[in-house]
PDB file of N, CA, C and O in Angstrom, chain B, residues numbered from 101:
ATOM      1  N   MET B 101      77.847  33.452  45.018  1.00  0.00           N
ATOM      2  CA  MET B 101      78.054  34.226  43.804  1.00  0.00           C
ATOM      3  C   MET B 101      78.075  33.285  42.610  1.00  0.00           C
ATOM      4  O   MET B 101      78.410  32.106  42.721  1.00  0.00           O
ATOM      5  N   THR B 102      77.713  33.837  41.485  1.00  0.00           N
ATOM      6  CA  THR B 102      77.703  33.082  40.240  1.00  0.00           C
ATOM      7  C   THR B 102      78.746  33.675  39.304  1.00  0.00           C
ATOM      8  O   THR B 102      78.839  34.895  39.169  1.00  0.00           O
ATOM      9  N   GLU B 103      79.527  32.820  38.660  1.00  0.00           N
ATOM     10  CA  GLU B 103      80.562  33.290  37.737  1.00  0.00           C
ATOM     11  C   GLU B 103      80.057  33.231  36.302  1.00  0.00           C
ATOM     12  O   GLU B 103      79.353  32.300  35.913  1.00  0.00           O
ATOM     13  N   ILE B 104      80.432  34.248  35.518  1.00  0.00           N
ATOM     14  CA  ILE B 104      80.154  34.269  34.085  1.00  0.00           C
ATOM     15  C   ILE B 104      81.456  34.511  33.349  1.00  0.00           C
ATOM     16  O   ILE B 104      82.386  35.106  33.894  1.00  0.00           O
ATOM     17  N   THR B 105      81.520  34.049  32.110  1.00  0.00           N
ATOM     18  CA  THR B 105      82.712  34.210  31.286  1.00  0.00           C
ATOM     19  C   THR B 105      82.308  34.721  29.918  1.00  0.00           C
ATOM     20  O   THR B 105      81.317  34.268  29.344  1.00  0.00           O
ATOM     21  N   PHE B 106      83.071  35.660  29.401  1.00  0.00           N
ATOM     22  CA  PHE B 106      82.884  36.180  28.058  1.00  0.00           C
ATOM     23  C   PHE B 106      84.227  36.113  27.355  1.00  0.00           C
ATOM     24  O   PHE B 106      85.233  36.577  27.891  1.00  0.00           O
ATOM     25  N   THR B 107      84.253  35.539  26.162  1.00  0.00           N
ATOM     26  CA  THR B 107      85.497  35.451  25.399  1.00  0.00           C
ATOM     27  C   THR B 107      85.538  36.601  24.408  1.00  0.00           C
ATOM     28  O   THR B 107      84.650  36.753  23.569  1.00  0.00           O
ATOM     29  N   HIS B 108      86.587  37.409  24.521  1.00  0.00           N
ATOM     30  CA  HIS B 108      86.746  38.587  23.667  1.00  0.00           C
ATOM     31  C   HIS B 108      88.146  38.568  23.070  1.00  0.00           C
ATOM     32  O   HIS B 108      89.141  38.558  23.794  1.00  0.00           O
ATOM     33  N   ASN B 109      88.211  38.565  21.750  1.00  0.00           N
ATOM     34  CA  ASN B 109      89.497  38.514  21.044  1.00  0.00           C
ATOM     35  C   ASN B 109      90.350  37.342  21.532  1.00  0.00           C
ATOM     36  O   ASN B 109      91.566  37.468  21.675  1.00  0.00           O
ATOM     37  N   GLY B 110      89.708  36.211  21.782  1.00  0.00           N
ATOM     38  CA  GLY B 110      90.412  35.005  22.187  1.00  0.00           C
ATOM     39  C   GLY B 110      90.804  34.944  23.652  1.00  0.00           C
ATOM     40  O   GLY B 110      91.482  34.005  24.070  1.00  0.00           O
ATOM     41  N   ILE B 111      90.392  35.925  24.436  1.00  0.00           N
ATOM     42  CA  ILE B 111      90.743  35.967  25.855  1.00  0.00           C
ATOM     43  C   ILE B 111      89.471  35.812  26.676  1.00  0.00           C
ATOM     44  O   ILE B 111      88.488  36.519  26.454  1.00  0.00           O
ATOM     45  N   ASP B 112      89.497  34.873  27.633  1.00  0.00           N
ATOM     46  CA  ASP B 112      88.358  34.695  28.530  1.00  0.00           C
ATOM     47  C   ASP B 112      88.412  35.755  29.623  1.00  0.00           C
ATOM     48  O   ASP B 112      89.427  35.917  30.301  1.00  0.00           O
ATOM     49  N   ILE B 113      87.304  36.472  29.782  1.00  0.00           N
ATOM     50  CA  ILE B 113      87.188  37.478  30.833  1.00  0.00           C
ATOM     51  C   ILE B 113      86.071  37.015  31.754  1.00  0.00           C
ATOM     52  O   ILE B 113      84.964  36.720  31.303  1.00  0.00           O
ATOM     53  N   ARG B 114      86.370  36.952  33.052  1.00  0.00           N
ATOM     54  CA  ARG B 114      85.420  36.420  34.016  1.00  0.00           C
ATOM     55  C   ARG B 114      84.963  37.501  34.990  1.00  0.00           C
ATOM     56  O   ARG B 114      85.705  38.425  35.323  1.00  0.00           O
ATOM     57  N   ALA B 115      83.731  37.356  35.430  1.00  0.00           N
ATOM     58  CA  ALA B 115      83.173  38.225  36.458  1.00  0.00           C
ATOM     59  C   ALA B 115      82.242  37.375  37.319  1.00  0.00           C
ATOM     60  O   ALA B 115      81.863  36.267  36.940  1.00  0.00           O
ATOM     61  N   GLU B 116      81.891  37.897  38.451  1.00  0.00           N
ATOM     62  CA  GLU B 116      80.927  37.238  39.320  1.00  0.00           C
ATOM     63  C   GLU B 116      79.763  38.183  39.541  1.00  0.00           C
ATOM     64  O   GLU B 116      79.896  39.400  39.419  1.00  0.00           O
ATOM     65  N   TYR B 117      78.611  37.596  39.872  1.00  0.00           N
ATOM     66  CA  TYR B 117      77.462  38.437  40.183  1.00  0.00           C
ATOM     67  C   TYR B 117      76.644  37.842  41.307  1.00  0.00           C
ATOM     68  O   TYR B 117      76.699  36.644  41.585  1.00  0.00           O
ATOM     69  N   GLU B 118      75.874  38.726  41.953  1.00  0.00           N
ATOM     70  CA  GLU B 118      74.946  38.344  43.008  1.00  0.00           C
ATOM     71  C   GLU B 118      73.633  39.064  42.753  1.00  0.00           C
ATOM     72  O   GLU B 118      73.587  40.090  42.073  1.00  0.00           O
ATOM     73  N   ILE B 119      72.578  38.514  43.305  1.00  0.00           N
ATOM     74  CA  ILE B 119      71.265  39.126  43.191  1.00  0.00           C
ATOM     75  C   ILE B 119      70.777  39.465  44.598  1.00  0.00           C
ATOM     76  O   ILE B 119      70.786  38.622  45.495  1.00  0.00           O
ATOM     77  N   PHE B 120      70.358  40.702  44.769  1.00  0.00           N
ATOM     78  CA  PHE B 120      69.810  41.189  46.027  1.00  0.00           C
ATOM     79  C   PHE B 120      68.396  41.683  45.741  1.00  0.00           C
ATOM     80  O   PHE B 120      68.213  42.793  45.240  1.00  0.00           O
ATOM     81  N   GLY B 121      67.410  40.873  46.054  1.00  0.00           N
ATOM     82  CA  GLY B 121      66.032  41.225  45.709  1.00  0.00           C
ATOM     83  C   GLY B 121      65.884  41.232  44.200  1.00  0.00           C
ATOM     84  O   GLY B 121      66.011  40.192  43.553  1.00  0.00           O
ATOM     85  N   ASP B 122      65.614  42.409  43.633  1.00  0.00           N
ATOM     86  CA  ASP B 122      65.482  42.556  42.183  1.00  0.00           C
ATOM     87  C   ASP B 122      66.712  43.235  41.568  1.00  0.00           C
ATOM     88  O   ASP B 122      66.710  43.576  40.385  1.00  0.00           O
ATOM     89  N   THR B 123      67.760  43.428  42.373  1.00  0.00           N
ATOM     90  CA  THR B 123      68.961  44.123  41.906  1.00  0.00           C
ATOM     91  C   THR B 123      70.094  43.138  41.638  1.00  0.00           C
ATOM     92  O   THR B 123      70.448  42.324  42.491  1.00  0.00           O
ATOM     93  N   LEU B 124      70.641  43.229  40.457  1.00  0.00           N
ATOM     94  CA  LEU B 124      71.805  42.435  40.061  1.00  0.00           C
ATOM     95  C   LEU B 124      73.049  43.280  40.288  1.00  0.00           C
ATOM     96  O   LEU B 124      73.101  44.432  39.857  1.00  0.00           O
ATOM     97  N   VAL B 125      74.043  42.725  40.956  1.00  0.00           N
ATOM     98  CA  VAL B 125      75.321  43.399  41.152  1.00  0.00           C
ATOM     99  C   VAL B 125      76.398  42.544  40.497  1.00  0.00           C
ATOM    100  O   VAL B 125      76.584  41.382  40.857  1.00  0.00           O
ATOM    101  N   VAL B 126      77.108  43.131  39.528  1.00  0.00           N
ATOM    102  CA  VAL B 126      78.168  42.435  38.795  1.00  0.00           C
ATOM    103  C   VAL B 126      79.507  42.983  39.278  1.00  0.00           C
ATOM    104  O   VAL B 126      79.722  44.195  39.298  1.00  0.00           O
ATOM    105  N   TYR B 127      80.406  42.077  39.667  1.00  0.00           N
ATOM    106  CA  TYR B 127      81.742  42.432  40.129  1.00  0.00           C
ATOM    107  C   TYR B 127      82.702  42.207  38.973  1.00  0.00           C
ATOM    108  O   TYR B 127      83.020  41.067  38.636  1.00  0.00           O
ATOM    109  N   LEU B 128      83.164  43.293  38.369  1.00  0.00           N
ATOM    110  CA  LEU B 128      84.028  43.211  37.188  1.00  0.00           C
ATOM    111  C   LEU B 128      85.480  42.948  37.577  1.00  0.00           C
ATOM    112  O   LEU B 128      85.873  43.180  38.720  1.00  0.00           O
ATOM    113  N   PRO B 129      86.281  42.460  36.619  1.00  0.00           N
ATOM    114  CA  PRO B 129      87.675  42.091  36.928  1.00  0.00           C
ATOM    115  C   PRO B 129      88.542  43.228  37.456  1.00  0.00           C
ATOM    116  O   PRO B 129      89.525  42.972  38.151  1.00  0.00           O
ATOM    117  N   ASP B 130      88.203  44.477  37.144  1.00  0.00           N
ATOM    118  CA  ASP B 130      89.026  45.597  37.621  1.00  0.00           C
ATOM    119  C   ASP B 130      88.622  46.076  39.013  1.00  0.00           C
ATOM    120  O   ASP B 130      89.161  47.063  39.515  1.00  0.00           O
ATOM    121  N   GLY B 131      87.665  45.370  39.641  1.00  0.00           N
ATOM    122  CA  GLY B 131      87.250  45.717  40.989  1.00  0.00           C
ATOM    123  C   GLY B 131      86.037  46.632  41.049  1.00  0.00           C
ATOM    124  O   GLY B 131      85.518  46.886  42.137  1.00  0.00           O
ATOM    125  N   THR B 132      85.573  47.131  39.916  1.00  0.00           N
ATOM    126  CA  THR B 132      84.379  47.960  39.904  1.00  0.00           C
ATOM    127  C   THR B 132      83.133  47.085  39.900  1.00  0.00           C
ATOM    128  O   THR B 132      83.203  45.883  39.643  1.00  0.00           O
ATOM    129  N   THR B 133      82.002  47.701  40.185  1.00  0.00           N
ATOM    130  CA  THR B 133      80.738  46.983  40.155  1.00  0.00           C
ATOM    131  C   THR B 133      79.760  47.710  39.239  1.00  0.00           C
ATOM    132  O   THR B 133      79.866  48.916  39.017  1.00  0.00           O
ATOM    133  N   ARG B 134      78.823  46.961  38.724  1.00  0.00           N
ATOM    134  CA  ARG B 134      77.716  47.513  37.934  1.00  0.00           C
ATOM    135  C   ARG B 134      76.436  46.927  38.497  1.00  0.00           C
ATOM    136  O   ARG B 134      76.394  45.761  38.889  1.00  0.00           O
ATOM    137  N   GLU B 135      75.391  47.744  38.536  1.00  0.00           N
ATOM    138  CA  GLU B 135      74.108  47.290  39.066  1.00  0.00           C
ATOM    139  C   GLU B 135      73.007  47.473  38.036  1.00  0.00           C
ATOM    140  O   GLU B 135      73.041  48.398  37.225  1.00  0.00           O
ATOM    141  N   THR B 136      72.029  46.575  38.080  1.00  0.00           N
ATOM    142  CA  THR B 136      70.867  46.626  37.201  1.00  0.00           C
ATOM    143  C   THR B 136      69.649  46.141  37.979  1.00  0.00           C
ATOM    144  O   THR B 136      69.723  45.168  38.729  1.00  0.00           O
ATOM    145  N   SER B 137      68.539  46.825  37.791  1.00  0.00           N
ATOM    146  CA  SER B 137      67.257  46.307  38.282  1.00  0.00           C
ATOM    147  C   SER B 137      66.782  45.280  37.273  1.00  0.00           C
ATOM    148  O   SER B 137      66.621  45.599  36.095  1.00  0.00           O
ATOM    149  N   LEU B 138      66.559  44.065  37.713  1.00  0.00           N
ATOM    150  CA  LEU B 138      66.250  42.979  36.776  1.00  0.00           C
ATOM    151  C   LEU B 138      64.875  43.116  36.128  1.00  0.00           C
ATOM    152  O   LEU B 138      64.754  42.917  34.919  1.00  0.00           O
ATOM    153  N   ARG B 139      63.861  43.442  36.874  1.00  0.00           N
ATOM    154  CA  ARG B 139      62.517  43.636  36.325  1.00  0.00           C
ATOM    155  C   ARG B 139      62.142  42.564  35.310  1.00  0.00           C
ATOM    156  O   ARG B 139      61.654  42.864  34.221  1.00  0.00           O
ATOM    157  N   GLY B 140      62.377  41.315  35.683  1.00  0.00           N
ATOM    158  CA  GLY B 140      62.014  40.194  34.824  1.00  0.00           C
ATOM    159  C   GLY B 140      63.106  39.706  33.895  1.00  0.00           C
ATOM    160  O   GLY B 140      62.941  38.665  33.259  1.00  0.00           O
ATOM    161  N   LEU B 141      64.221  40.422  33.792  1.00  0.00           N
ATOM    162  CA  LEU B 141      65.336  39.975  32.945  1.00  0.00           C
ATOM    163  C   LEU B 141      65.999  38.753  33.564  1.00  0.00           C
ATOM    164  O   LEU B 141      66.012  38.595  34.785  1.00  0.00           O
ATOM    165  N   ALA B 142      66.539  37.905  32.729  1.00  0.00           N
ATOM    166  CA  ALA B 142      67.310  36.762  33.213  1.00  0.00           C
ATOM    167  C   ALA B 142      68.645  37.281  33.763  1.00  0.00           C
ATOM    168  O   ALA B 142      69.330  38.046  33.083  1.00  0.00           O
ATOM    169  N   PRO B 143      69.021  36.879  34.971  1.00  0.00           N
ATOM    170  CA  PRO B 143      70.269  37.381  35.569  1.00  0.00           C
ATOM    171  C   PRO B 143      71.506  37.134  34.709  1.00  0.00           C
ATOM    172  O   PRO B 143      72.337  38.030  34.562  1.00  0.00           O
ATOM    173  N   ASP B 144      71.643  35.933  34.138  1.00  0.00           N
ATOM    174  CA  ASP B 144      72.816  35.648  33.296  1.00  0.00           C
ATOM    175  C   ASP B 144      72.898  36.600  32.113  1.00  0.00           C
ATOM    176  O   ASP B 144      73.973  37.098  31.779  1.00  0.00           O
ATOM    177  N   SER B 145      71.767  36.849  31.488  1.00  0.00           N
ATOM    178  CA  SER B 145      71.721  37.725  30.326  1.00  0.00           C
ATOM    179  C   SER B 145      72.109  39.160  30.694  1.00  0.00           C
ATOM    180  O   SER B 145      72.886  39.803  29.989  1.00  0.00           O
ATOM    181  N   ALA B 146      71.564  39.646  31.794  1.00  0.00           N
ATOM    182  CA  ALA B 146      71.884  41.007  32.228  1.00  0.00           C
ATOM    183  C   ALA B 146      73.352  41.123  32.638  1.00  0.00           C
ATOM    184  O   ALA B 146      74.003  42.123  32.335  1.00  0.00           O
ATOM    185  N   ALA B 147      73.874  40.110  33.323  1.00  0.00           N
ATOM    186  CA  ALA B 147      75.270  40.149  33.778  1.00  0.00           C
ATOM    187  C   ALA B 147      76.237  40.096  32.596  1.00  0.00           C
ATOM    188  O   ALA B 147      77.241  40.808  32.590  1.00  0.00           O
ATOM    189  N   ILE B 148      75.949  39.271  31.609  1.00  0.00           N
ATOM    190  CA  ILE B 148      76.865  39.154  30.466  1.00  0.00           C
ATOM    191  C   ILE B 148      76.891  40.449  29.666  1.00  0.00           C
ATOM    192  O   ILE B 148      77.905  40.771  29.046  1.00  0.00           O
ATOM    193  N   THR B 149      75.794  41.191  29.672  1.00  0.00           N
ATOM    194  CA  THR B 149      75.775  42.484  28.993  1.00  0.00           C
ATOM    195  C   THR B 149      76.784  43.432  29.624  1.00  0.00           C
ATOM    196  O   THR B 149      77.505  44.133  28.914  1.00  0.00           O
ATOM    197  N   HIS B 150      76.844  43.459  30.952  1.00  0.00           N
ATOM    198  CA  HIS B 150      77.825  44.300  31.644  1.00  0.00           C
ATOM    199  C   HIS B 150      79.252  43.826  31.353  1.00  0.00           C
ATOM    200  O   HIS B 150      80.147  44.641  31.129  1.00  0.00           O
ATOM    201  N   LEU B 151      79.457  42.519  31.358  1.00  0.00           N
ATOM    202  CA  LEU B 151      80.800  41.980  31.110  1.00  0.00           C
ATOM    203  C   LEU B 151      81.237  42.253  29.670  1.00  0.00           C
ATOM    204  O   LEU B 151      82.398  42.577  29.421  1.00  0.00           O
ATOM    205  N   ARG B 152      80.319  42.124  28.740  1.00  0.00           N
ATOM    206  CA  ARG B 152      80.619  42.404  27.328  1.00  0.00           C
ATOM    207  C   ARG B 152      81.021  43.877  27.147  1.00  0.00           C
ATOM    208  O   ARG B 152      81.987  44.174  26.445  1.00  0.00           O
ATOM    209  N   ALA B 153      80.285  44.785  27.773  1.00  0.00           N
ATOM    210  CA  ALA B 153      80.618  46.213  27.691  1.00  0.00           C
ATOM    211  C   ALA B 153      81.992  46.484  28.306  1.00  0.00           C
ATOM    212  O   ALA B 153      82.766  47.284  27.781  1.00  0.00           O
ATOM    213  N   PHE B 154      82.287  45.816  29.413  1.00  0.00           N
ATOM    214  CA  PHE B 154      83.599  45.956  30.050  1.00  0.00           C
ATOM    215  C   PHE B 154      84.705  45.493  29.103  1.00  0.00           C
ATOM    216  O   PHE B 154      85.716  46.177  28.951  1.00  0.00           O
ATOM    217  N   ALA B 155      84.522  44.350  28.475  1.00  0.00           N
ATOM    218  CA  ALA B 155      85.527  43.805  27.549  1.00  0.00           C
ATOM    219  C   ALA B 155      85.752  44.748  26.368  1.00  0.00           C
ATOM    220  O   ALA B 155      86.891  44.975  25.960  1.00  0.00           O
ATOM    221  N   HIS B 156      84.690  45.284  25.832  1.00  0.00           N
ATOM    222  CA  HIS B 156      84.826  46.212  24.704  1.00  0.00           C
ATOM    223  C   HIS B 156      85.526  47.505  25.125  1.00  0.00           C
ATOM    224  O   HIS B 156      86.271  48.093  24.341  1.00  0.00           O
ATOM    225  N   SER B 157      85.288  47.944  26.360  1.00  0.00           N
ATOM    226  CA  SER B 157      85.972  49.152  26.837  1.00  0.00           C
ATOM    227  C   SER B 157      87.472  48.908  26.971  1.00  0.00           C
ATOM    228  O   SER B 157      88.268  49.825  26.768  1.00  0.00           O
ATOM    229  N   LEU B 158      87.867  47.680  27.309  1.00  0.00           N
ATOM    230  CA  LEU B 158      89.288  47.349  27.373  1.00  0.00           C
ATOM    231  C   LEU B 158      89.921  47.453  25.999  1.00  0.00           C
ATOM    232  O   LEU B 158      91.044  47.939  25.866  1.00  0.00           O
ATOM    233  N   SER B 159      89.214  47.003  24.981  1.00  0.00           N
ATOM    234  CA  SER B 159      89.713  47.073  23.605  1.00  0.00           C
ATOM    235  C   SER B 159      89.905  48.518  23.172  1.00  0.00           C
ATOM    236  O   SER B 159      90.906  48.853  22.539  1.00  0.00           O
ATOM    237  N   LYS B 160      88.963  49.360  23.507  1.00  0.00           N
ATOM    238  CA  LYS B 160      89.060  50.776  23.126  1.00  0.00           C
ATOM    239  C   LYS B 160      90.229  51.450  23.815  1.00  0.00           C
ATOM    240  O   LYS B 160      90.899  52.297  23.223  1.00  0.00           O
ATOM    241  N   ARG B 161      90.480  51.079  25.069  1.00  0.00           N
ATOM    242  CA  ARG B 161      91.627  51.658  25.793  1.00  0.00           C
ATOM    243  C   ARG B 161      92.945  51.225  25.168  1.00  0.00           C
ATOM    244  O   ARG B 161      93.881  52.019  25.078  1.00  0.00           O
ATOM    245  N   SER B 162      93.023  49.965  24.734  1.00  0.00           N
ATOM    246  CA  SER B 162      94.289  49.465  24.193  1.00  0.00           C
ATOM    247  C   SER B 162      94.516  49.946  22.758  1.00  0.00           C
ATOM    248  O   SER B 162      95.647  49.912  22.272  1.00  0.00           O
ATOM    249  N   ASP B 163      93.458  50.394  22.074  1.00  0.00           N
ATOM    250  CA  ASP B 163      93.610  50.896  20.703  1.00  0.00           C
ATOM    251  C   ASP B 163      94.233  52.289  20.673  1.00  0.00           C
ATOM    252  O   ASP B 163      94.755  52.711  19.642  1.00  0.00           O
ATOM    253  N   LYS B 164      94.181  52.997  21.787  1.00  0.00           N
ATOM    254  CA  LYS B 164      94.696  54.376  21.803  1.00  0.00           C
ATOM    255  C   LYS B 164      96.174  54.421  22.001  1.00  0.00           C
ATOM    256  O   LYS B 164      96.759  55.503  22.038  1.00  0.00           O
TER     257      LYS B 164
END
């Protein structure tokens, strides 16, 4: 597995990902997974997009 880190509001959020054929599977910190068909996308770029969306969703939850 490969680890990625995204810093959001000064907090490092980490996730891991694996590639199965052309499918990227990202394991998010809350235990959920997200999948993407890479179709030529760079795995790091696709994985960080999922992690960034996860981090922003945490912010929205804490704002309520």
